[in-house]
Predicted model as a PDB file, atoms N, CA, C, CB and O in Angstrom, pLDDT in the B-factor column:
MODEL        1                                                                  
ATOM      1  N   UNK A   1      12.510   2.915  12.868  1.00 57.00           N  
ATOM      2  CA  UNK A   1      12.313   3.980  11.907  1.00 57.00           C  
ATOM      3  C   UNK A   1      10.818   4.306  11.849  1.00 57.00           C  
ATOM      4  CB  UNK A   1      12.863   3.579  10.504  1.00 57.00           C  
ATOM      5  O   UNK A   1       9.984   3.402  11.873  1.00 57.00           O  
ATOM      6  N   UNK A   2      10.488   5.574  11.772  1.00 70.00           N  
ATOM      7  CA  UNK A   2       9.093   5.999  11.702  1.00 70.00           C  
ATOM      8  C   UNK A   2       8.551   5.854  10.297  1.00 70.00           C  
ATOM      9  CB  UNK A   2       8.947   7.439  12.171  1.00 70.00           C  
ATOM     10  O   UNK A   2       9.264   6.086   9.321  1.00 70.00           O  
ATOM     11  N   UNK A   3       7.293   5.472  10.195  1.00 66.00           N  
ATOM     12  CA  UNK A   3       6.623   5.374   8.890  1.00 66.00           C  
ATOM     13  C   UNK A   3       6.329   6.784   8.385  1.00 66.00           C  
ATOM     14  CB  UNK A   3       5.301   4.529   8.990  1.00 66.00           C  
ATOM     15  O   UNK A   3       6.057   7.678   9.186  1.00 66.00           O  
ATOM     16  N   UNK A   4       6.378   6.998   7.073  1.00 71.00           N  
ATOM     17  CA  UNK A   4       6.058   8.326   6.539  1.00 71.00           C  
ATOM     18  C   UNK A   4       4.595   8.672   6.799  1.00 71.00           C  
ATOM     19  CB  UNK A   4       6.358   8.389   5.027  1.00 71.00           C  
ATOM     20  O   UNK A   4       3.736   7.792   6.843  1.00 71.00           O  
ATOM     21  N   UNK A   5       4.329   9.943   6.968  1.00 73.00           N  
ATOM     22  CA  UNK A   5       2.956  10.406   7.201  1.00 73.00           C  
ATOM     23  C   UNK A   5       2.114  10.163   5.955  1.00 73.00           C  
ATOM     24  CB  UNK A   5       2.934  11.911   7.586  1.00 73.00           C  
ATOM     25  O   UNK A   5       2.591  10.324   4.832  1.00 73.00           O  
ATOM     26  N   UNK A   6       0.878   9.782   6.157  1.00 76.00           N  
ATOM     27  CA  UNK A   6      -0.042   9.593   5.043  1.00 76.00           C  
ATOM     28  C   UNK A   6      -0.649  10.941   4.694  1.00 76.00           C  
ATOM     29  CB  UNK A   6      -1.150   8.550   5.389  1.00 76.00           C  
ATOM     30  O   UNK A   6      -1.184  11.632   5.560  1.00 76.00           O  
ATOM     31  N   UNK A   7      -0.568  11.304   3.451  1.00 79.00           N  
ATOM     32  CA  UNK A   7      -1.108  12.569   2.990  1.00 79.00           C  
ATOM     33  C   UNK A   7      -2.275  12.328   2.054  1.00 79.00           C  
ATOM     34  CB  UNK A   7      -0.030  13.399   2.299  1.00 79.00           C  
ATOM     35  O   UNK A   7      -2.338  11.302   1.376  1.00 79.00           O  
ATOM     36  N   UNK A   8      -3.177  13.256   2.019  1.00 80.00           N  
ATOM     37  CA  UNK A   8      -4.334  13.171   1.131  1.00 80.00           C  
ATOM     38  C   UNK A   8      -4.422  14.467   0.345  1.00 80.00           C  
ATOM     39  CB  UNK A   8      -5.653  12.905   1.931  1.00 80.00           C  
ATOM     40  O   UNK A   8      -4.242  15.551   0.902  1.00 80.00           O  
ATOM     41  N   UNK A   9      -4.699  14.359  -0.942  1.00 79.00           N  
ATOM     42  CA  UNK A   9      -4.826  15.519  -1.807  1.00 79.00           C  
ATOM     43  C   UNK A   9      -6.115  15.395  -2.589  1.00 79.00           C  
ATOM     44  CB  UNK A   9      -3.609  15.654  -2.757  1.00 79.00           C  
ATOM     45  O   UNK A   9      -6.371  14.361  -3.205  1.00 79.00           O  
ATOM     46  N   UNK A  10      -6.923  16.428  -2.571  1.00 85.00           N  
ATOM     47  CA  UNK A  10      -8.178  16.431  -3.306  1.00 85.00           C  
ATOM     48  C   UNK A  10      -8.184  17.659  -4.214  1.00 85.00           C  
ATOM     49  CB  UNK A  10      -9.412  16.430  -2.334  1.00 85.00           C  
ATOM     50  O   UNK A  10      -8.004  18.786  -3.754  1.00 85.00           O  
ATOM     51  N   UNK A  11      -8.391  17.427  -5.503  1.00 82.00           N  
ATOM     52  CA  UNK A  11      -8.454  18.508  -6.481  1.00 82.00           C  
ATOM     53  C   UNK A  11      -9.829  18.538  -7.112  1.00 82.00           C  
ATOM     54  CB  UNK A  11      -7.366  18.345  -7.560  1.00 82.00           C  
ATOM     55  O   UNK A  11     -10.460  17.497  -7.297  1.00 82.00           O  
ATOM     56  N   UNK A  12     -10.289  19.722  -7.440  1.00 88.00           N  
ATOM     57  CA  UNK A  12     -11.546  19.860  -8.151  1.00 88.00           C  
ATOM     58  C   UNK A  12     -11.284  20.752  -9.357  1.00 88.00           C  
ATOM     59  CB  UNK A  12     -12.673  20.450  -7.228  1.00 88.00           C  
ATOM     60  O   UNK A  12     -10.807  21.878  -9.215  1.00 88.00           O  
ATOM     61  N   UNK A  13     -11.595  20.245 -10.539  1.00 85.00           N  
ATOM     62  CA  UNK A  13     -11.360  20.979 -11.777  1.00 85.00           C  
ATOM     63  C   UNK A  13     -12.574  20.855 -12.687  1.00 85.00           C  
ATOM     64  CB  UNK A  13     -10.092  20.462 -12.491  1.00 85.00           C  
ATOM     65  O   UNK A  13     -13.280  19.846 -12.664  1.00 85.00           O  
ATOM     66  N   UNK A  14     -12.809  21.884 -13.482  1.00 89.00           N  
ATOM     67  CA  UNK A  14     -13.824  21.824 -14.529  1.00 89.00           C  
ATOM     68  C   UNK A  14     -13.070  21.712 -15.853  1.00 89.00           C  
ATOM     69  CB  UNK A  14     -14.788  23.093 -14.500  1.00 89.00           C  
ATOM     70  O   UNK A  14     -12.321  22.614 -16.228  1.00 89.00           O  
ATOM     71  N   UNK A  15     -13.273  20.619 -16.542  1.00 88.00           N  
ATOM     72  CA  UNK A  15     -12.575  20.364 -17.807  1.00 88.00           C  
ATOM     73  C   UNK A  15     -13.612  20.307 -18.917  1.00 88.00           C  
ATOM     74  CB  UNK A  15     -11.741  19.035 -17.747  1.00 88.00           C  
ATOM     75  O   UNK A  15     -14.562  19.527 -18.852  1.00 88.00           O  
ATOM     76  N   UNK A  16     -13.424  21.130 -19.926  1.00 94.00           N  
ATOM     77  CA  UNK A  16     -14.384  21.183 -21.022  1.00 94.00           C  
ATOM     78  C   UNK A  16     -14.072  20.079 -22.031  1.00 94.00           C  
ATOM     79  CB  UNK A  16     -14.363  22.574 -21.706  1.00 94.00           C  
ATOM     80  O   UNK A  16     -13.456  20.311 -23.071  1.00 94.00           O  
ATOM     81  N   UNK A  17     -14.515  18.886 -21.689  1.00 94.00           N  
ATOM     82  CA  UNK A  17     -14.318  17.716 -22.549  1.00 94.00           C  
ATOM     83  C   UNK A  17     -15.347  16.669 -22.126  1.00 94.00           C  
ATOM     84  CB  UNK A  17     -12.836  17.151 -22.444  1.00 94.00           C  
ATOM     85  O   UNK A  17     -15.848  16.707 -21.003  1.00 94.00           O  
ATOM     86  N   UNK A  18     -15.660  15.743 -23.017  1.00 96.00           N  
ATOM     87  CA  UNK A  18     -16.583  14.668 -22.643  1.00 96.00           C  
ATOM     88  C   UNK A  18     -16.029  13.852 -21.464  1.00 96.00           C  
ATOM     89  CB  UNK A  18     -16.847  13.744 -23.855  1.00 96.00           C  
ATOM     90  O   UNK A  18     -14.827  13.597 -21.390  1.00 96.00           O  
ATOM     91  N   UNK A  19     -16.903  13.451 -20.559  1.00 94.00           N  
ATOM     92  CA  UNK A  19     -16.481  12.695 -19.375  1.00 94.00           C  
ATOM     93  C   UNK A  19     -15.680  11.451 -19.735  1.00 94.00           C  
ATOM     94  CB  UNK A  19     -17.691  12.297 -18.554  1.00 94.00           C  
ATOM     95  O   UNK A  19     -14.705  11.117 -19.063  1.00 94.00           O  
ATOM     96  N   UNK A  20     -16.091  10.774 -20.787  1.00 95.00           N  
ATOM     97  CA  UNK A  20     -15.409   9.544 -21.187  1.00 95.00           C  
ATOM     98  C   UNK A  20     -13.953   9.808 -21.546  1.00 95.00           C  
ATOM     99  CB  UNK A  20     -16.129   8.898 -22.369  1.00 95.00           C  
ATOM    100  O   UNK A  20     -13.080   9.009 -21.209  1.00 95.00           O  
ATOM    101  N   UNK A  21     -13.682  10.917 -22.225  1.00 95.00           N  
ATOM    102  CA  UNK A  21     -12.303  11.238 -22.612  1.00 95.00           C  
ATOM    103  C   UNK A  21     -11.463  11.604 -21.391  1.00 95.00           C  
ATOM    104  CB  UNK A  21     -12.286  12.393 -23.629  1.00 95.00           C  
ATOM    105  O   UNK A  21     -10.295  11.225 -21.301  1.00 95.00           O  
ATOM    106  N   UNK A  22     -12.053  12.336 -20.460  1.00 92.00           N  
ATOM    107  CA  UNK A  22     -11.336  12.703 -19.239  1.00 92.00           C  
ATOM    108  C   UNK A  22     -11.032  11.446 -18.426  1.00 92.00           C  
ATOM    109  CB  UNK A  22     -12.161  13.714 -18.395  1.00 92.00           C  
ATOM    110  O   UNK A  22      -9.910  11.276 -17.950  1.00 92.00           O  
ATOM    111  N   UNK A  23     -12.006  10.577 -18.265  1.00 93.00           N  
ATOM    112  CA  UNK A  23     -11.799   9.323 -17.536  1.00 93.00           C  
ATOM    113  C   UNK A  23     -10.675   8.515 -18.175  1.00 93.00           C  
ATOM    114  CB  UNK A  23     -13.100   8.493 -17.502  1.00 93.00           C  
ATOM    115  O   UNK A  23      -9.779   8.037 -17.478  1.00 93.00           O  
ATOM    116  N   UNK A  24     -10.718   8.361 -19.495  1.00 95.00           N  
ATOM    117  CA  UNK A  24      -9.673   7.604 -20.196  1.00 95.00           C  
ATOM    118  C   UNK A  24      -8.294   8.219 -19.979  1.00 95.00           C  
ATOM    119  CB  UNK A  24      -9.982   7.536 -21.696  1.00 95.00           C  
ATOM    120  O   UNK A  24      -7.315   7.492 -19.813  1.00 95.00           O  
ATOM    121  N   UNK A  25      -8.202   9.549 -19.979  1.00 93.00           N  
ATOM    122  CA  UNK A  25      -6.913  10.228 -19.803  1.00 93.00           C  
ATOM    123  C   UNK A  25      -6.325   9.969 -18.418  1.00 93.00           C  
ATOM    124  CB  UNK A  25      -7.074  11.733 -20.024  1.00 93.00           C  
ATOM    125  O   UNK A  25      -5.113  10.074 -18.225  1.00 93.00           O  
ATOM    126  N   UNK A  26      -7.179   9.631 -17.459  1.00 90.00           N  
ATOM    127  CA  UNK A  26      -6.719   9.379 -16.095  1.00 90.00           C  
ATOM    128  C   UNK A  26      -6.397   7.911 -15.857  1.00 90.00           C  
ATOM    129  CB  UNK A  26      -7.765   9.836 -15.103  1.00 90.00           C  
ATOM    130  O   UNK A  26      -5.506   7.605 -15.065  1.00 90.00           O  
ATOM    131  N   UNK A  27      -7.099   6.991 -16.524  1.00 92.00           N  
ATOM    132  CA  UNK A  27      -6.933   5.569 -16.206  1.00 92.00           C  
ATOM    133  C   UNK A  27      -6.210   4.753 -17.274  1.00 92.00           C  
ATOM    134  CB  UNK A  27      -8.265   4.965 -15.969  1.00 92.00           C  
ATOM    135  O   UNK A  27      -5.785   3.634 -16.987  1.00 92.00           O  
ATOM    136  N   UNK A  28      -6.057   5.260 -18.476  1.00 93.00           N  
ATOM    137  CA  UNK A  28      -5.347   4.505 -19.516  1.00 93.00           C  
ATOM    138  C   UNK A  28      -3.876   4.923 -19.524  1.00 93.00           C  
ATOM    139  CB  UNK A  28      -5.995   4.740 -20.923  1.00 93.00           C  
ATOM    140  O   UNK A  28      -3.536   6.083 -19.756  1.00 93.00           O  
ATOM    141  N   UNK A  29      -3.026   3.945 -19.264  1.00 92.00           N  
ATOM    142  CA  UNK A  29      -1.601   4.228 -19.084  1.00 92.00           C  
ATOM    143  C   UNK A  29      -0.984   4.970 -20.253  1.00 92.00           C  
ATOM    144  CB  UNK A  29      -0.855   2.953 -18.863  1.00 92.00           C  
ATOM    145  O   UNK A  29      -0.191   5.888 -20.042  1.00 92.00           O  
ATOM    146  N   UNK A  30      -1.319   4.603 -21.476  1.00 92.00           N  
ATOM    147  CA  UNK A  30      -0.734   5.265 -22.638  1.00 92.00           C  
ATOM    148  C   UNK A  30      -1.143   6.737 -22.697  1.00 92.00           C  
ATOM    149  CB  UNK A  30      -1.154   4.548 -23.926  1.00 92.00           C  
ATOM    150  O   UNK A  30      -0.358   7.571 -23.148  1.00 92.00           O  
ATOM    151  N   UNK A  31      -2.351   7.071 -22.254  1.00 93.00           N  
ATOM    152  CA  UNK A  31      -2.796   8.461 -22.245  1.00 93.00           C  
ATOM    153  C   UNK A  31      -2.195   9.223 -21.069  1.00 93.00           C  
ATOM    154  CB  UNK A  31      -4.323   8.530 -22.191  1.00 93.00           C  
ATOM    155  O   UNK A  31      -1.884  10.407 -21.199  1.00 93.00           O  
ATOM    156  N   UNK A  32      -2.028   8.570 -19.932  1.00 91.00           N  
ATOM    157  CA  UNK A  32      -1.390   9.193 -18.774  1.00 91.00           C  
ATOM    158  C   UNK A  32       0.017   9.653 -19.150  1.00 91.00           C  
ATOM    159  CB  UNK A  32      -1.340   8.209 -17.573  1.00 91.00           C  
ATOM    160  O   UNK A  32       0.457  10.725 -18.733  1.00 91.00           O  
ATOM    161  N   UNK A  33       0.709   8.854 -19.925  1.00 89.00           N  
ATOM    162  CA  UNK A  33       2.078   9.189 -20.315  1.00 89.00           C  
ATOM    163  C   UNK A  33       2.149  10.467 -21.138  1.00 89.00           C  
ATOM    164  CB  UNK A  33       2.688   8.046 -21.098  1.00 89.00           C  
ATOM    165  O   UNK A  33       3.194  11.116 -21.182  1.00 89.00           O  
ATOM    166  N   UNK A  34       1.055  10.838 -21.788  1.00 87.00           N  
ATOM    167  CA  UNK A  34       1.059  12.021 -22.649  1.00 87.00           C  
ATOM    168  C   UNK A  34       0.955  13.330 -21.868  1.00 87.00           C  
ATOM    169  CB  UNK A  34      -0.079  11.936 -23.634  1.00 87.00           C  
ATOM    170  O   UNK A  34       1.317  14.380 -22.398  1.00 87.00           O  
ATOM    171  N   UNK A  35       0.475  13.299 -20.629  1.00 88.00           N  
ATOM    172  CA  UNK A  35       0.236  14.573 -19.952  1.00 88.00           C  
ATOM    173  C   UNK A  35       0.636  14.644 -18.479  1.00 88.00           C  
ATOM    174  CB  UNK A  35      -1.182  14.895 -20.056  1.00 88.00           C  
ATOM    175  O   UNK A  35       0.732  15.748 -17.944  1.00 88.00           O  
ATOM    176  N   UNK A  36       0.870  13.545 -17.811  1.00 86.00           N  
ATOM    177  CA  UNK A  36       0.998  13.548 -16.355  1.00 86.00           C  
ATOM    178  C   UNK A  36       2.420  13.761 -15.861  1.00 86.00           C  
ATOM    179  CB  UNK A  36       0.480  12.265 -15.808  1.00 86.00           C  
ATOM    180  O   UNK A  36       2.971  12.888 -15.190  1.00 86.00           O  
ATOM    181  N   UNK A  37       3.024  14.895 -16.175  1.00 83.00           N  
ATOM    182  CA  UNK A  37       4.305  15.258 -15.574  1.00 83.00           C  
ATOM    183  C   UNK A  37       4.595  16.732 -15.863  1.00 83.00           C  
ATOM    184  CB  UNK A  37       5.452  14.349 -16.116  1.00 83.00           C  
ATOM    185  O   UNK A  37       4.011  17.314 -16.777  1.00 83.00           O  
ATOM    186  N   UNK A  38       5.493  17.332 -15.088  1.00 85.00           N  
ATOM    187  CA  UNK A  38       5.825  18.738 -15.296  1.00 85.00           C  
ATOM    188  C   UNK A  38       6.579  18.960 -16.613  1.00 85.00           C  
ATOM    189  CB  UNK A  38       6.658  19.255 -14.127  1.00 85.00           C  
ATOM    190  O   UNK A  38       7.145  18.029 -17.187  1.00 85.00           O  
ATOM    191  N   UNK A  39       6.572  20.198 -17.067  1.00 87.00           N  
ATOM    192  CA  UNK A  39       7.344  20.547 -18.271  1.00 87.00           C  
ATOM    193  C   UNK A  39       8.813  20.209 -18.058  1.00 87.00           C  
ATOM    194  CB  UNK A  39       7.181  22.053 -18.620  1.00 87.00           C  
ATOM    195  O   UNK A  39       9.335  20.316 -16.949  1.00 87.00           O  
ATOM    196  N   UNK A  40       9.463  19.805 -19.127  1.00 87.00           N  
ATOM    197  CA  UNK A  40      10.873  19.472 -19.039  1.00 87.00           C  
ATOM    198  C   UNK A  40      11.129  18.047 -18.613  1.00 87.00           C  
ATOM    199  CB  UNK A  40      11.545  20.390 -18.098  1.00 87.00           C  
ATOM    200  O   UNK A  40      12.279  17.616 -18.533  1.00 87.00           O  
ATOM    201  N   UNK A  41      10.066  17.310 -18.338  1.00 91.00           N  
ATOM    202  CA  UNK A  41      10.204  15.910 -17.948  1.00 91.00           C  
ATOM    203  C   UNK A  41       9.309  15.066 -18.842  1.00 91.00           C  
ATOM    204  CB  UNK A  41       9.845  15.702 -16.446  1.00 91.00           C  
ATOM    205  O   UNK A  41       8.431  15.587 -19.530  1.00 91.00           O  
ATOM    206  N   UNK A  42       9.539  13.770 -18.825  1.00 91.00           N  
ATOM    207  CA  UNK A  42       8.653  12.867 -19.553  1.00 91.00           C  
ATOM    208  C   UNK A  42       8.367  11.654 -18.690  1.00 91.00           C  
ATOM    209  CB  UNK A  42       9.274  12.442 -20.908  1.00 91.00           C  
ATOM    210  O   UNK A  42       9.148  11.300 -17.807  1.00 91.00           O  
ATOM    211  N   UNK A  43       7.237  11.026 -18.958  1.00 92.00           N  
ATOM    212  CA  UNK A  43       6.849   9.835 -18.211  1.00 92.00           C  
ATOM    213  C   UNK A  43       7.614   8.640 -18.776  1.00 92.00           C  
ATOM    214  CB  UNK A  43       5.304   9.598 -18.282  1.00 92.00           C  
ATOM    215  O   UNK A  43       7.489   8.307 -19.954  1.00 92.00           O  
ATOM    216  N   UNK A  44       8.399   8.008 -17.923  1.00 92.00           N  
ATOM    217  CA  UNK A  44       9.156   6.825 -18.329  1.00 92.00           C  
ATOM    218  C   UNK A  44       8.297   5.570 -18.205  1.00 92.00           C  
ATOM    219  CB  UNK A  44      10.434   6.684 -17.481  1.00 92.00           C  
ATOM    220  O   UNK A  44       8.447   4.631 -18.987  1.00 92.00           O  
ATOM    221  N   UNK A  45       7.393   5.555 -17.217  1.00 93.00           N  
ATOM    222  CA  UNK A  45       6.512   4.402 -17.007  1.00 93.00           C  
ATOM    223  C   UNK A  45       5.288   4.852 -16.225  1.00 93.00           C  
ATOM    224  CB  UNK A  45       7.254   3.251 -16.256  1.00 93.00           C  
ATOM    225  O   UNK A  45       5.364   5.745 -15.380  1.00 93.00           O  
ATOM    226  N   UNK A  46       4.158   4.219 -16.522  1.00 93.00           N  
ATOM    227  CA  UNK A  46       2.921   4.508 -15.790  1.00 93.00           C  
ATOM    228  C   UNK A  46       2.157   3.211 -15.589  1.00 93.00           C  
ATOM    229  CB  UNK A  46       2.044   5.555 -16.546  1.00 93.00           C  
ATOM    230  O   UNK A  46       2.016   2.402 -16.506  1.00 93.00           O  
ATOM    231  N   UNK A  47       1.668   3.033 -14.366  1.00 95.00           N  
ATOM    232  CA  UNK A  47       0.831   1.874 -14.044  1.00 95.00           C  
ATOM    233  C   UNK A  47      -0.412   2.395 -13.340  1.00 95.00           C  
ATOM    234  CB  UNK A  47       1.601   0.824 -13.148  1.00 95.00           C  
ATOM    235  O   UNK A  47      -0.316   3.159 -12.380  1.00 95.00           O  
ATOM    236  N   UNK A  48      -1.572   1.983 -13.816  1.00 95.00           N  
ATOM    237  CA  UNK A  48      -2.832   2.437 -13.232  1.00 95.00           C  
ATOM    238  C   UNK A  48      -3.755   1.236 -13.053  1.00 95.00           C  
ATOM    239  CB  UNK A  48      -3.505   3.526 -14.123  1.00 95.00           C  
ATOM    240  O   UNK A  48      -4.063   0.527 -14.011  1.00 95.00           O  
ATOM    241  N   UNK A  49      -4.188   1.022 -11.824  1.00 95.00           N  
ATOM    242  CA  UNK A  49      -5.188   0.003 -11.517  1.00 95.00           C  
ATOM    243  C   UNK A  49      -6.442   0.761 -11.088  1.00 95.00           C  
ATOM    244  CB  UNK A  49      -4.688  -1.012 -10.389  1.00 95.00           C  
ATOM    245  O   UNK A  49      -6.541   1.196  -9.941  1.00 95.00           O  
ATOM    246  N   UNK A  50      -7.393   0.920 -11.998  1.00 91.00           N  
ATOM    247  CA  UNK A  50      -8.549   1.788 -11.787  1.00 91.00           C  
ATOM    248  C   UNK A  50      -9.699   1.101 -11.046  1.00 91.00           C  
ATOM    249  CB  UNK A  50      -9.044   2.297 -13.112  1.00 91.00           C  
ATOM    250  O   UNK A  50     -10.869   1.387 -11.299  1.00 91.00           O  
ATOM    251  N   UNK A  51      -9.359   0.207 -10.146  1.00 93.00           N  
ATOM    252  CA  UNK A  51     -10.387  -0.430  -9.316  1.00 93.00           C  
ATOM    253  C   UNK A  51     -10.387   0.217  -7.938  1.00 93.00           C  
ATOM    254  CB  UNK A  51     -10.145  -1.967  -9.202  1.00 93.00           C  
ATOM    255  O   UNK A  51      -9.439   0.913  -7.576  1.00 93.00           O  
ATOM    256  N   UNK A  52     -11.455  -0.012  -7.167  1.00 93.00           N  
ATOM    257  CA  UNK A  52     -11.504   0.482  -5.797  1.00 93.00           C  
ATOM    258  C   UNK A  52     -10.273  -0.040  -5.060  1.00 93.00           C  
ATOM    259  CB  UNK A  52     -12.826   0.042  -5.079  1.00 93.00           C  
ATOM    260  O   UNK A  52      -9.973  -1.233  -5.106  1.00 93.00           O  
ATOM    261  N   UNK A  53      -9.575   0.847  -4.391  1.00 92.00           N  
ATOM    262  CA  UNK A  53      -8.335   0.563  -3.669  1.00 92.00           C  
ATOM    263  C   UNK A  53      -7.189   0.169  -4.595  1.00 92.00           C  
ATOM    264  CB  UNK A  53      -8.570  -0.538  -2.663  1.00 92.00           C  
ATOM    265  O   UNK A  53      -6.183  -0.369  -4.132  1.00 92.00           O  
ATOM    266  N   UNK A  54      -7.322   0.423  -5.878  1.00 94.00           N  
ATOM    267  CA  UNK A  54      -6.254   0.140  -6.835  1.00 94.00           C  
ATOM    268  C   UNK A  54      -5.117   1.142  -6.702  1.00 94.00           C  
ATOM    269  CB  UNK A  54      -6.798   0.154  -8.262  1.00 94.00           C  
ATOM    270  O   UNK A  54      -5.335   2.282  -6.292  1.00 94.00           O  
ATOM    271  N   UNK A  55      -3.939   0.733  -7.037  1.00 94.00           N  
ATOM    272  CA  UNK A  55      -2.756   1.581  -6.925  1.00 94.00           C  
ATOM    273  C   UNK A  55      -2.395   2.187  -8.275  1.00 94.00           C  
ATOM    274  CB  UNK A  55      -1.571   0.781  -6.371  1.00 94.00           C  
ATOM    275  O   UNK A  55      -2.734   1.645  -9.327  1.00 94.00           O  
ATOM    276  N   UNK A  56      -1.707   3.312  -8.224  1.00 93.00           N  
ATOM    277  CA  UNK A  56      -1.173   3.940  -9.435  1.00 93.00           C  
ATOM    278  C   UNK A  56       0.260   4.372  -9.156  1.00 93.00           C  
ATOM    279  CB  UNK A  56      -2.052   5.161  -9.885  1.00 93.00           C  
ATOM    280  O   UNK A  56       0.612   4.691  -8.020  1.00 93.00           O  
ATOM    281  N   UNK A  57       1.069   4.380 -10.181  1.00 94.00           N  
ATOM    282  CA  UNK A  57       2.453   4.819 -10.042  1.00 94.00           C  
ATOM    283  C   UNK A  57       2.907   5.419 -11.360  1.00 94.00           C  
ATOM    284  CB  UNK A  57       3.380   3.644  -9.619  1.00 94.00           C  
ATOM    285  O   UNK A  57       2.635   4.882 -12.433  1.00 94.00           O  
ATOM    286  N   UNK A  58       3.596   6.531 -11.259  1.00 94.00           N  
ATOM    287  CA  UNK A  58       4.150   7.198 -12.434  1.00 94.00           C  
ATOM    288  C   UNK A  58       5.625   7.456 -12.171  1.00 94.00           C  
ATOM    289  CB  UNK A  58       3.389   8.531 -12.754  1.00 94.00           C  
ATOM    290  O   UNK A  58       5.987   8.029 -11.144  1.00 94.00           O  
ATOM    291  N   UNK A  59       6.471   7.034 -13.094  1.00 95.00           N  
ATOM    292  CA  UNK A  59       7.902   7.301 -13.009  1.00 95.00           C  
ATOM    293  C   UNK A  59       8.243   8.331 -14.075  1.00 95.00           C  
ATOM    294  CB  UNK A  59       8.748   5.990 -13.191  1.00 95.00           C  
ATOM    295  O   UNK A  59       7.994   8.123 -15.262  1.00 95.00           O  
ATOM    296  N   UNK A  60       8.818   9.446 -13.633  1.00 94.00           N  
ATOM    297  CA  UNK A  60       9.181  10.524 -14.549  1.00 94.00           C  
ATOM    298  C   UNK A  60      10.692  10.600 -14.686  1.00 94.00           C  
ATOM    299  CB  UNK A  60       8.616  11.873 -14.062  1.00 94.00           C  
ATOM    300  O   UNK A  60      11.435  10.220 -13.781  1.00 94.00           O  
ATOM    301  N   UNK A  61      11.135  11.099 -15.836  1.00 94.00           N  
ATOM    302  CA  UNK A  61      12.564  11.240 -16.107  1.00 94.00           C  
ATOM    303  C   UNK A  61      12.832  12.676 -16.540  1.00 94.00           C  
ATOM    304  CB  UNK A  61      13.040  10.225 -17.200  1.00 94.00           C  
ATOM    305  O   UNK A  61      12.125  13.213 -17.393  1.00 94.00           O  
ATOM    306  N   UNK A  62      13.856  13.299 -15.953  1.00 93.00           N  
ATOM    307  CA  UNK A  62      14.230  14.653 -16.326  1.00 93.00           C  
ATOM    308  C   UNK A  62      15.120  14.620 -17.567  1.00 93.00           C  
ATOM    309  CB  UNK A  62      14.948  15.364 -15.156  1.00 93.00           C  
ATOM    310  O   UNK A  62      15.572  13.558 -17.995  1.00 93.00           O  
ATOM    311  N   UNK A  63      15.358  15.785 -18.127  1.00 92.00           N  
ATOM    312  CA  UNK A  63      16.249  15.875 -19.302  1.00 92.00           C  
ATOM    313  C   UNK A  63      17.644  15.359 -18.985  1.00 92.00           C  
ATOM    314  CB  UNK A  63      16.337  17.324 -19.799  1.00 92.00           C  
ATOM    315  O   UNK A  63      18.328  14.815 -19.852  1.00 92.00           O  
ATOM    316  N   UNK A  64      18.061  15.535 -17.728  1.00 93.00           N  
ATOM    317  CA  UNK A  64      19.401  15.098 -17.313  1.00 93.00           C  
ATOM    318  C   UNK A  64      19.455  13.608 -16.991  1.00 93.00           C  
ATOM    319  CB  UNK A  64      19.853  15.895 -16.100  1.00 93.00           C  
ATOM    320  O   UNK A  64      20.533  13.061 -16.759  1.00 93.00           O  
ATOM    321  N   UNK A  65      18.297  12.951 -16.976  1.00 91.00           N  
ATOM    322  CA  UNK A  65      18.254  11.509 -16.729  1.00 91.00           C  
ATOM    323  C   UNK A  65      17.851  11.116 -15.316  1.00 91.00           C  
ATOM    324  CB  UNK A  65      19.577  10.925 -17.025  1.00 91.00           C  
ATOM    325  O   UNK A  65      17.709   9.927 -15.033  1.00 91.00           O  
ATOM    326  N   UNK A  66      17.663  12.084 -14.419  1.00 94.00           N  
ATOM    327  CA  UNK A  66      17.206  11.757 -13.067  1.00 94.00           C  
ATOM    328  C   UNK A  66      15.794  11.188 -13.138  1.00 94.00           C  
ATOM    329  CB  UNK A  66      17.248  13.011 -12.144  1.00 94.00           C  
ATOM    330  O   UNK A  66      14.988  11.591 -13.976  1.00 94.00           O  
ATOM    331  N   UNK A  67      15.509  10.246 -12.246  1.00 94.00           N  
ATOM    332  CA  UNK A  67      14.183   9.614 -12.226  1.00 94.00           C  
ATOM    333  C   UNK A  67      13.479   9.933 -10.913  1.00 94.00           C  
ATOM    334  CB  UNK A  67      14.297   8.076 -12.419  1.00 94.00           C  
ATOM    335  O   UNK A  67      14.097   9.974  -9.850  1.00 94.00           O  
ATOM    336  N   UNK A  68      12.167  10.160 -11.015  1.00 92.00           N  
ATOM    337  CA  UNK A  68      11.330  10.473  -9.870  1.00 92.00           C  
ATOM    338  C   UNK A  68      10.056   9.645  -9.985  1.00 92.00           C  
ATOM    339  CB  UNK A  68      11.011  12.007  -9.793  1.00 92.00           C  
ATOM    340  O   UNK A  68       9.484   9.525 -11.069  1.00 92.00           O  
ATOM    341  N   UNK A  69       9.614   9.075  -8.870  1.00 92.00           N  
ATOM    342  CA  UNK A  69       8.408   8.255  -8.879  1.00 92.00           C  
ATOM    343  C   UNK A  69       7.378   8.834  -7.903  1.00 92.00           C  
ATOM    344  CB  UNK A  69       8.743   6.784  -8.513  1.00 92.00           C  
ATOM    345  O   UNK A  69       7.722   9.294  -6.814  1.00 92.00           O  
ATOM    346  N   UNK A  70       6.122   8.800  -8.316  1.00 90.00           N  
ATOM    347  CA  UNK A  70       5.000   9.191  -7.464  1.00 90.00           C  
ATOM    348  C   UNK A  70       3.934   8.113  -7.590  1.00 90.00           C  
ATOM    349  CB  UNK A  70       4.433  10.606  -7.860  1.00 90.00           C  
ATOM    350  O   UNK A  70       3.877   7.396  -8.590  1.00 90.00           O  
ATOM    351  N   UNK A  71       3.106   8.005  -6.586  1.00 90.00           N  
ATOM    352  CA  UNK A  71       2.056   7.004  -6.658  1.00 90.00           C  
ATOM    353  C   UNK A  71       1.111   7.116  -5.484  1.00 90.00           C  
ATOM    354  CB  UNK A  71       2.651   5.618  -6.713  1.00 90.00           C  
ATOM    355  O   UNK A  71       1.286   7.945  -4.591  1.00 90.00           O  
ATOM    356  N   UNK A  72       0.112   6.269  -5.508  1.00 89.00           N  
ATOM    357  CA  UNK A  72      -0.859   6.275  -4.435  1.00 89.00           C  
ATOM    358  C   UNK A  72      -1.910   5.206  -4.652  1.00 89.00           C  
ATOM    359  CB  UNK A  72      -1.511   7.637  -4.316  1.00 89.00           C  
ATOM    360  O   UNK A  72      -1.750   4.316  -5.488  1.00 89.00           O  
ATOM    361  N   UNK A  73      -2.979   5.306  -3.893  1.00 87.00           N  
ATOM    362  CA  UNK A  73      -4.117   4.383  -3.975  1.00 87.00           C  
ATOM    363  C   UNK A  73      -5.375   5.175  -4.176  1.00 87.00           C  
ATOM    364  CB  UNK A  73      -4.228   3.502  -2.711  1.00 87.00           C  
ATOM    365  O   UNK A  73      -6.459   4.599  -4.272  1.00 87.00           O  
TER     366      UNK A  73                                                      
ENDMDL                                                                          
END                                                                             
């Protein structure tokens, strides 16, 4: 079986908020759960390891109960 292709995504945004609050919203699991999913879904679980080469994973749940997971390093 072939391994899945490795993809890279780079985003650049200007957010009008203090850097500390933006950083916390990205690395603190409880804050990630408040915003990191599309409308109509909610975060069922979030894990963030904010160290170099640390992994992150977010599990989302739809209104119908379907679950979707995303993650990376």
